[in-house]
DRENPA-3360 file (N, C-alpha, C; in nm, 2 decimals, always signed):
BEGIN
1 = XXXXXXXX = -0.12/+2.44/+0.23/+0.01/+2.36/+0.21/-0.02/+2.24/+0.11 ~ +0.06/+2.23/+0.01/+0.03/+2.13/-0.09/+0.06/+1.99/-0.03 ~ -0.02/+1.89/-0.07/+0.01/+1.75/-0.03/+0.12/+1.69/-0.11 ~ +0.20/+1.61/-0.05/+0.31/+1.55/-0.12/+0.26/+1.44/-0.22 ~ +0.32/+1.45/-0.33/+0.28/+1.35/-0.44/+0.34/+1.21/-0.41 ~ +0.27/+1.10/-0.45/+0.33/+0.97/-0.43/+0.46/+0.97/-0.51 ~ +0.56/+0.90/-0.46/+0.69/+0.89/-0.52/+0.71/+0.76/-0.59 ~ +0.76/+0.76/-0.71/+0.79/+0.64/-0.79/+0.93/+0.60/-0.78;
9 = XXXXXXXX = +0.96/+0.48/-0.74/+1.10/+0.44/-0.73/+1.11/+0.29/-0.76 ~ +1.23/+0.23/-0.76/+1.24/+0.09/-0.78/+1.32/+0.03/-0.66 ~ +1.29/-0.09/-0.62/+1.36/-0.15/-0.50/+1.37/-0.30/-0.52 ~ +1.46/-0.36/-0.45/+1.48/-0.51/-0.45/+1.36/-0.57/-0.38 ~ +1.30/-0.67/-0.45/+1.17/-0.73/-0.41/+1.19/-0.80/-0.27 ~ +1.31/-0.87/-0.26/+1.33/-0.95/-0.14/+1.34/-0.86/-0.01 ~ +1.36/-0.73/-0.02/+1.37/-0.64/+0.09/+1.24/-0.58/+0.14 ~ +1.13/-0.60/+0.06/+1.00/-0.54/+0.09/+0.94/-0.62/+0.21;
17 = XXXXXXXX = +0.87/-0.54/+0.30/+0.81/-0.59/+0.42/+0.66/-0.61/+0.39 ~ +0.60/-0.72/+0.41/+0.45/-0.74/+0.39/+0.38/-0.67/+0.50 ~ +0.25/-0.65/+0.48/+0.16/-0.59/+0.58/+0.04/-0.68/+0.61 ~ +0.06/-0.81/+0.58/-0.05/-0.91/+0.62/+0.03/-1.04/+0.65 ~ -0.05/-1.13/+0.71/+0.01/-1.26/+0.75/+0.00/-1.37/+0.64 ~ -0.10/-1.36/+0.56/-0.14/-1.47/+0.47/-0.15/-1.43/+0.33 ~ -0.15/-1.53/+0.24/-0.19/-1.52/+0.10/-0.26/-1.65/+0.07 ~ -0.32/-1.66/-0.05/-0.37/-1.79/-0.10/-0.27/-1.84/-0.20;
25 = XXXXXXXX = -0.21/-1.95/-0.16/-0.10/-2.01/-0.25/-0.15/-2.06/-0.38 ~ -0.28/-2.09/-0.39/-0.33/-2.13/-0.52/-0.33/-2.01/-0.62 ~ -0.36/-1.90/-0.56/-0.36/-1.77/-0.64/-0.22/-1.74/-0.68 ~ -0.13/-1.75/-0.59/+0.01/-1.73/-0.62/+0.06/-1.82/-0.73 ~ +0.02/-1.94/-0.73/+0.06/-2.04/-0.84/+0.00/-1.99/-0.97 ~ -0.13/-1.95/-0.97/-0.19/-1.90/-1.09/-0.11/-1.78/-1.15 ~ -0.07/-1.69/-1.06/+0.01/-1.58/-1.11/+0.14/-1.62/-1.17 ~ +0.20/-1.72/-1.11/+0.33/-1.77/-1.16/+0.31/-1.83/-1.30;
33 = XXXXXXXX = +0.20/-1.90/-1.32/+0.17/-1.96/-1.45/+0.15/-1.85/-1.55 ~ +0.08/-1.75/-1.52/+0.06/-1.64/-1.61/+0.19/-1.57/-1.65 ~ +0.28/-1.55/-1.55/+0.41/-1.49/-1.57/+0.50/-1.58/-1.66 ~ +0.49/-1.71/-1.64/+0.57/-1.80/-1.72/+0.53/-1.80/-1.87 ~ +0.41/-1.76/-1.90/+0.36/-1.76/-2.04/+0.40/-1.63/-2.11 ~ +0.45/-1.53/-2.04/+0.48/-1.40/-2.09/+0.62/-1.40/-2.16 ~ +0.64/-1.33/-2.27/+0.77/-1.30/-2.33/+0.83/-1.18/-2.25 ~ +0.96/-1.16/-2.29/+1.04/-1.06/-2.21/+0.97/-0.92/-2.21;
41 = XXXXXXXX = +0.93/-0.87/-2.33/+0.86/-0.74/-2.34/+0.73/-0.74/-2.26 ~ +0.66/-0.85/-2.26/+0.53/-0.85/-2.19/+0.55/-0.85/-2.04 ~ +0.66/-0.92/-2.00/+0.69/-0.91/-1.85/+0.73/-0.77/-1.81 ~ +0.80/-0.70/-1.89/+0.84/-0.56/-1.85/+0.71/-0.48/-1.84 ~ +0.62/-0.50/-1.94/+0.49/-0.43/-1.94/+0.41/-0.46/-1.82 ~ +0.41/-0.59/-1.78/+0.33/-0.64/-1.66/+0.38/-0.57/-1.53 ~ +0.51/-0.56/-1.52/+0.57/-0.49/-1.40/+0.54/-0.34/-1.40 ~ +0.54/-0.28/-1.52/+0.51/-0.14/-1.53/+0.36/-0.11/-1.50;
49 = XXXXXXXX = +0.28/-0.21/-1.51/+0.14/-0.20/-1.48/+0.11/-0.23/-1.34 ~ +0.20/-0.28/-1.26/+0.18/-0.33/-1.13/+0.28/-0.26/-1.03 ~ +0.27/-0.13/-1.02/+0.35/-0.06/-0.92/+0.30/-0.11/-0.78 ~ +0.39/-0.14/-0.70/+0.36/-0.19/-0.56/+0.34/-0.07/-0.47 ~ +0.22/-0.05/-0.43/+0.20/+0.06/-0.33/+0.26/+0.03/-0.20 ~ +0.32/+0.13/-0.14/+0.40/+0.10/-0.02/+0.41/+0.22/+0.07 ~ +0.45/+0.20/+0.19/+0.48/+0.31/+0.29/+0.62/+0.29/+0.33 ~ +0.69/+0.40/+0.34/+0.83/+0.40/+0.39/+0.82/+0.40/+0.55;
57 = XXXXXXXX = +0.87/+0.30/+0.61/+0.86/+0.29/+0.75/+0.99/+0.30/+0.83 ~ +0.99/+0.25/+0.95/+1.11/+0.26/+1.04/+1.23/+0.20/+0.97 ~ +1.35/+0.25/+1.00/+1.48/+0.20/+0.94/+1.48/+0.20/+0.79 ~ +1.40/+0.30/+0.74/+1.40/+0.32/+0.59/+1.36/+0.20/+0.51 ~ +1.27/+0.12/+0.57/+1.22/+0.00/+0.50/+1.09/+0.02/+0.44 ~ +1.07/-0.04/+0.32/+0.94/-0.02/+0.25/+0.84/-0.13/+0.28 ~ +0.72/-0.09/+0.32/+0.61/-0.19/+0.35/+0.51/-0.19/+0.25 ~ +0.49/-0.30/+0.17/+0.39/-0.30/+0.06/+0.25/-0.32/+0.12;
65 = XXXXXXXX = +0.16/-0.25/+0.07/+0.02/-0.25/+0.12/-0.08/-0.32/+0.02 ~ -0.02/-0.38/-0.09/-0.10/-0.45/-0.19/-0.01/-0.53/-0.27 ~ -0.07/-0.62/-0.36/+0.01/-0.71/-0.45/+0.10/-0.81/-0.38 ~ +0.06/-0.86/-0.27/+0.14/-0.96/-0.20/+0.14/-1.09/-0.28 ~ +0.03/-1.13/-0.34/+0.03/-1.25/-0.42/+0.13/-1.24/-0.54 ~ +0.12/-1.13/-0.61/+0.21/-1.10/-0.72/+0.35/-1.10/-0.68 ~ +0.38/-1.03/-0.57/+0.51/-1.02/-0.51/+0.57/-1.16/-0.48 ~ +0.50/-1.25/-0.42/+0.54/-1.38/-0.38/+0.57/-1.46/-0.51;
73 = XXXXXXXX = +0.48/-1.45/-0.61/+0.49/-1.52/-0.74/+0.62/-1.47/-0.81 ~ +0.65/-1.34/-0.81/+0.77/-1.29/-0.87/+0.89/-1.34/-0.80 ~ +0.89/-1.34/-0.67/+1.01/-1.39/-0.59/+1.03/-1.54/-0.63 ~ +0.93/-1.62/-0.64/+0.95/-1.76/-0.67/+0.99/-1.78/-0.82 ~ +0.97/-1.67/-0.90/+1.02/-1.67/-1.04/+1.15/-1.60/-1.05 ~ +1.21/-1.57/-0.93/+1.35/-1.51/-0.92/+1.36/-1.37/-0.99 ~ +1.25/-1.30/-0.98/+1.25/-1.15/-1.02/+1.32/-1.08/-0.90 ~ +1.41/-0.99/-0.94/+1.49/-0.92/-0.83/+1.44/-0.79/-0.79;
81 = XXXXXXXX = +1.39/-0.71/-0.89/+1.35/-0.57/-0.87/+1.22/-0.54/-0.92 ~ +1.14/-0.45/-0.85/+1.01/-0.41/-0.89/+0.99/-0.26/-0.86 ~ +0.89/-0.20/-0.93/+0.86/-0.06/-0.91/+0.77/-0.04/-0.79 ~ +0.80/+0.06/-0.72/+0.72/+0.10/-0.60/+0.65/+0.23/-0.62 ~ +0.53/+0.25/-0.56/+0.46/+0.37/-0.55/+0.46/+0.41/-0.40 ~ +0.54/+0.50/-0.36/+0.55/+0.53/-0.22/+0.43/+0.63/-0.18 ~ +0.34/+0.58/-0.10/+0.22/+0.65/-0.07/+0.24/+0.75/+0.05 ~ +0.33/+0.71/+0.14/+0.35/+0.79/+0.26/+0.49/+0.77/+0.32;
89 = XXXXXXXX = +0.55/+0.87/+0.37/+0.68/+0.85/+0.44/+0.65/+0.86/+0.59 ~ +0.65/+0.74/+0.65/+0.63/+0.73/+0.80/+0.76/+0.69/+0.87 ~ +0.87/+0.71/+0.80/+1.00/+0.67/+0.86/+1.03/+0.74/+0.99 ~ +0.97/+0.85/+1.01/+0.99/+0.93/+1.13/+0.91/+0.89/+1.25 ~ +0.81/+0.80/+1.23/+0.72/+0.76/+1.33/+0.79/+0.65/+1.42 ~ +0.77/+0.66/+1.55/+0.83/+0.57/+1.64/+0.78/+0.42/+1.61 ~ +0.87/+0.33/+1.61/+0.83/+0.19/+1.58/+0.71/+0.14/+1.65 ~ +0.69/+0.18/+1.78/+0.58/+0.13/+1.86/+0.45/+0.19/+1.81;
97 = XXXXXXXX = +0.45/+0.30/+1.74/+0.33/+0.37/+1.69/+0.31/+0.33/+1.54 ~ +0.41/+0.29/+1.47/+0.40/+0.27/+1.33/+0.29/+0.18/+1.29 ~ +0.28/+0.06/+1.35/+0.17/-0.03/+1.31/+0.03/+0.02/+1.34 ~ +0.02/+0.10/+1.45/-0.11/+0.15/+1.48/-0.15/+0.25/+1.37 ~ -0.06/+0.33/+1.32/-0.09/+0.42/+1.21/-0.13/+0.34/+1.09 ~ -0.05/+0.23/+1.06/-0.08/+0.15/+0.95/-0.22/+0.09/+0.96 ~ -0.26/+0.04/+1.07/-0.39/-0.01/+1.09/-0.50/+0.09/+1.08 ~ -0.48/+0.21/+1.13/-0.58/+0.32/+1.12/-0.61/+0.35/+0.98;
105 = XXXXXXXX = -0.50/+0.35/+0.89/-0.52/+0.38/+0.75/-0.56/+0.26/+0.66 ~ -0.59/+0.15/+0.73/-0.62/+0.02/+0.66/-0.51/-0.02/+0.56 ~ -0.39/-0.01/+0.61/-0.27/-0.05/+0.54/-0.21/-0.18/+0.59 ~ -0.28/-0.24/+0.69/-0.23/-0.36/+0.74/-0.35/-0.46/+0.78 ~ -0.32/-0.59/+0.77/-0.43/-0.69/+0.79/-0.37/-0.80/+0.87 ~ -0.36/-0.79/+1.00/-0.30/-0.89/+1.09/-0.38/-1.01/+1.12 ~ -0.44/-1.08/+1.02/-0.52/-1.19/+1.05/-0.45/-1.32/+1.00 ~ -0.46/-1.43/+1.08/-0.38/-1.55/+1.04/-0.47/-1.64/+0.95;
113 = XXXXXXXX = -0.42/-1.76/+0.92/-0.48/-1.85/+0.83/-0.61/-1.91/+0.88 ~ -0.64/-1.88/+1.00/-0.77/-1.92/+1.06/-0.87/-1.81/+1.07 ~ -0.83/-1.69/+1.02/-0.91/-1.57/+1.02/-0.91/-1.50/+1.16 ~ -0.81/-1.54/+1.24/-0.80/-1.48/+1.38/-0.71/-1.36/+1.38 ~ -0.75/-1.25/+1.44/-0.67/-1.13/+1.44/-0.55/-1.16/+1.54 ~ -0.43/-1.12/+1.50/-0.31/-1.14/+1.58/-0.25/-1.00/+1.60 ~ -0.14/-1.00/+1.68/-0.07/-0.87/+1.70/+0.00/-0.84/+1.58 ~ +0.03/-0.71/+1.56/+0.10/-0.66/+1.44/+0.24/-0.73/+1.43;
121 = XXXXXXXX = +0.30/-0.76/+1.55/+0.43/-0.82/+1.55/+0.44/-0.96/+1.49 ~ +0.32/-1.02/+1.47/+0.32/-1.15/+1.40/+0.33/-1.14/+1.25 ~ +0.32/-1.02/+1.20/+0.33/-1.01/+1.05/+0.48/-1.04/+1.02 ~ +0.50/-1.13/+0.92/+0.64/-1.17/+0.89/+0.72/-1.05/+0.83 ~ +0.85/-1.06/+0.84/+0.94/-0.96/+0.79/+0.97/-0.98/+0.64 ~ +0.93/-1.09/+0.58/+0.96/-1.12/+0.44/+0.84/-1.17/+0.37 ~ +0.82/-1.14/+0.25/+0.71/-1.19/+0.17/+0.72/-1.34/+0.16 ~ +0.84/-1.40/+0.15/+0.85/-1.54/+0.14/+0.80/-1.62/+0.26;
129 = XXXXXXXX = +0.78/-1.55/+0.37/+0.73/-1.61/+0.50/+0.58/-1.60/+0.52 ~ +0.51/-1.55/+0.42/+0.36/-1.54/+0.43/+0.30/-1.68/+0.44 ~ +0.20/-1.70/+0.53/+0.13/-1.82/+0.54/+0.03/-1.85/+0.43 ~ -0.01/-1.97/+0.41/-0.12/-2.00/+0.32/-0.25/-2.00/+0.39 ~ -0.35/-1.93/+0.33/-0.49/-1.94/+0.38/-0.57/-2.00/+0.26 ~ -0.61/-2.12/+0.27/-0.68/-2.19/+0.16/-0.81/-2.12/+0.12 ~ -0.87/-2.05/+0.22/-1.00/-1.98/+0.19/-0.97/-1.85/+0.11 ~ -0.85/-1.80/+0.13/-0.81/-1.68/+0.04/-0.79/-1.73/-0.10;
137 = XXXXXXXX = -0.74/-1.85/-0.11/-0.72/-1.91/-0.24/-0.86/-1.93/-0.31 ~ -0.95/-1.98/-0.23/-1.09/-2.00/-0.29/-1.15/-1.87/-0.33 ~ -1.13/-1.77/-0.25/-1.19/-1.64/-0.29/-1.12/-1.59/-0.42 ~ -0.99/-1.60/-0.43/-0.93/-1.56/-0.56/-0.97/-1.63/-0.68 ~ -0.99/-1.76/-0.66/-1.03/-1.85/-0.78/-1.17/-1.81/-0.82 ~ -1.26/-1.79/-0.72/-1.40/-1.75/-0.75/-1.41/-1.61/-0.81 ~ -1.33/-1.52/-0.77/-1.33/-1.39/-0.83/-1.29/-1.40/-0.98 ~ -1.19/-1.47/-1.00/-1.14/-1.49/-1.14/-1.25/-1.56/-1.23;
145 = XXXXXXXX = -1.33/-1.64/-1.17/-1.44/-1.71/-1.24/-1.57/-1.63/-1.25 ~ -1.57/-1.51/-1.19/-1.68/-1.42/-1.20/-1.78/-1.43/-1.09 ~ -1.74/-1.50/-0.98/-1.82/-1.51/-0.86/-1.85/-1.38/-0.80 ~ -1.76/-1.29/-0.80/-1.77/-1.15/-0.75/-1.67/-1.06/-0.82 ~ -1.69/-0.93/-0.81/-1.61/-0.84/-0.89/-1.49/-0.79/-0.80 ~ -1.38/-0.75/-0.87/-1.27/-0.69/-0.80/-1.32/-0.56/-0.74 ~ -1.28/-0.53/-0.62/-1.32/-0.41/-0.55/-1.21/-0.33/-0.49 ~ -1.22/-0.20/-0.48/-1.11/-0.12/-0.42/-1.11/-0.12/-0.27;
153 = XXXXXXXX = -1.21/-0.18/-0.21/-1.21/-0.19/-0.06/-1.09/-0.26/-0.01 ~ -1.01/-0.20/+0.08/-0.89/-0.27/+0.13/-0.92/-0.41/+0.18 ~ -0.84/-0.50/+0.14/-0.84/-0.64/+0.18/-0.98/-0.70/+0.16 ~ -1.05/-0.66/+0.05/-1.18/-0.71/+0.03/-1.19/-0.86/+0.01 ~ -1.09/-0.92/-0.05/-1.09/-1.07/-0.08/-1.07/-1.15/+0.05 ~ -1.01/-1.08/+0.15/-1.01/-1.15/+0.28/-1.15/-1.15/+0.35 ~ -1.23/-1.05/+0.32/-1.37/-1.05/+0.37/-1.44/-1.17/+0.31 ~ -1.42/-1.19/+0.18/-1.48/-1.30/+0.11/-1.43/-1.44/+0.17;
161 = XXXXXXXX = -1.30/-1.44/+0.19/-1.24/-1.56/+0.25/-1.30/-1.60/+0.38 ~ -1.33/-1.50/+0.47/-1.39/-1.52/+0.60/-1.54/-1.57/+0.58 ~ -1.61/-1.51/+0.48/-1.74/-1.55/+0.44/-1.75/-1.70/+0.41 ~ -1.65/-1.75/+0.33/-1.65/-1.89/+0.29/-1.60/-1.98/+0.41 ~ -1.51/-1.92/+0.49/-1.46/-1.99/+0.61/-1.57/-2.04/+0.70 ~ -1.67/-1.95/+0.71/-1.79/-1.98/+0.80/-1.89/-2.08/+0.74 ~ -1.87/-2.11/+0.62/-1.97/-2.19/+0.55/-1.92/-2.32/+0.48 ~ -1.79/-2.33/+0.47/-1.73/-2.45/+0.41/-1.62/-2.50/+0.51;
169 = XXXXXXXX = -1.63/-2.62/+0.55/-1.53/-2.67/+0.65/-1.40/-2.70/+0.58 ~ -1.29/-2.70/+0.65/-1.16/-2.71/+0.60/-1.13/-2.84/+0.53 ~ -1.19/-2.95/+0.58/-1.18/-3.08/+0.52/-1.24/-3.09/+0.38 ~ -1.35/-3.02/+0.36/-1.42/-3.01/+0.23/-1.34/-2.93/+0.14 ~ -1.27/-2.83/+0.19/-1.20/-2.73/+0.11/-1.07/-2.78/+0.05 ~ -1.01/-2.88/+0.12/-0.87/-2.92/+0.10/-0.82/-2.92/-0.05 ~ -0.90/-2.98/-0.14/-0.85/-3.00/-0.27/-0.89/-2.90/-0.37 ~ -0.98/-2.80/-0.33/-1.03/-2.70/-0.42/-1.08/-2.76/-0.55;
177 = XXXXXXXX = -1.15/-2.87/-0.53/-1.21/-2.94/-0.65/-1.33/-2.87/-0.71 ~ -1.38/-2.94/-0.81/-1.50/-2.88/-0.89/-1.62/-2.86/-0.80 ~ -1.65/-2.96/-0.71/-1.76/-2.95/-0.62/-1.75/-2.83/-0.53 ~ -1.63/-2.81/-0.47/-1.61/-2.70/-0.38/-1.62/-2.57/-0.45 ~ -1.57/-2.56/-0.57/-1.58/-2.43/-0.65/-1.73/-2.41/-0.68 ~ -1.80/-2.51/-0.72/-1.94/-2.49/-0.75/-2.02/-2.44/-0.63 ~ -1.99/-2.50/-0.51/-2.06/-2.46/-0.39/-2.02/-2.32/-0.35 ~ -1.89/-2.29/-0.37/-1.84/-2.15/-0.34/-1.91/-2.05/-0.43;
185 = XXXXXXXX = -1.92/-2.08/-0.56/-1.99/-1.99/-0.65/-2.13/-1.97/-0.61 ~ -2.20/-2.07/-0.57/-2.34/-2.06/-0.53/-2.35/-1.96/-0.41 ~ -2.26/-1.98/-0.32/-2.26/-1.90/-0.20/-2.23/-1.75/-0.23 ~ -2.13/-1.73/-0.32/-2.09/-1.60/-0.36/-2.20/-1.52/-0.43 ~ -2.29/-1.59/-0.50/-2.40/-1.53/-0.57/-2.52/-1.52/-0.49 ~ -2.52/-1.57/-0.37/-2.64/-1.58/-0.29/-2.67/-1.44/-0.22 ~ -2.79/-1.43/-0.17/-2.83/-1.31/-0.09/-2.75/-1.29/+0.04 ~ -2.70/-1.41/+0.09/-2.62/-1.40/+0.21/-2.49/-1.32/+0.19;
193 = XXXXXXXX = -2.44/-1.31/+0.07/-2.32/-1.24/+0.04/-2.34/-1.10/+0.00 ~ -2.46/-1.05/+0.00/-2.49/-0.92/-0.06/-2.42/-0.80/+0.01 ~ -2.38/-0.82/+0.13/-2.31/-0.71/+0.21/-2.16/-0.70/+0.17 ~ -2.11/-0.80/+0.10/-1.97/-0.80/+0.07/-1.93/-0.71/-0.05 ~ -1.81/-0.65/-0.05/-1.76/-0.57/-0.16/-1.75/-0.65/-0.29 ~ -1.80/-0.60/-0.40/-1.79/-0.67/-0.53/-1.90/-0.77/-0.56 ~ -2.00/-0.78/-0.47/-2.11/-0.88/-0.49/-2.18/-0.84/-0.62 ~ -2.21/-0.94/-0.70/-2.27/-0.91/-0.83/-2.41/-0.96/-0.85;
201 = XXXXX = -2.47/-1.02/-0.74/-2.60/-1.06/-0.75/-2.62/-1.20/-0.78 ~ -2.74/-1.25/-0.77/-2.78/-1.39/-0.79/-2.78/-1.42/-0.94 ~ -2.75/-1.55/-0.97/-2.76/-1.59/-1.11/-2.90/-1.61/-1.15 ~ -2.94/-1.56/-1.26/-3.08/-1.57/-1.31/-3.08/-1.69/-1.41 ~ -3.16/-1.79/-1.39/-3.17/-1.90/-1.48/-3.25/-1.86/-1.61;
% end
């Protein structure tokens, strides 16, 4: 029996359901700034390059499984519609079983801004209601700066966020200043981080 191919469609961004509790708002802001610098044709191209992977769930609602930061940035920039890549139709699955299936497939990440696992019911129904996790912001900033490489492992940057969470206290992190970034970069390139996806090794002087 042939496997169903992913379906390409368009949908209203505000109707999409997230599959995680948090984002890094500093990274969202960075994506907004990038968007603001683009001309009309470049914005169209950017959207065409960022199909939102999703799953069709109960009540015919689409649940995005990636690009939450970009989605929130676009909503704040008043973008109305985005392209979707429908990975799976789970609309027939009972609501009580749906999130378990999502978790099994690594399509959901129910961890809060303190890195604590919560029930799937705590995942908000709107992208606009995602919480800020400053450690996820730090992870995103350090990846952009070359601290580690982008990796296909699901929710890999949340693994990095938890790595920094255990090593940098929240009071120190607050302003994401140069000293915090330098410390984070040193940690990211250390041997302690070698088990994490995208680790690029230590800096050689």
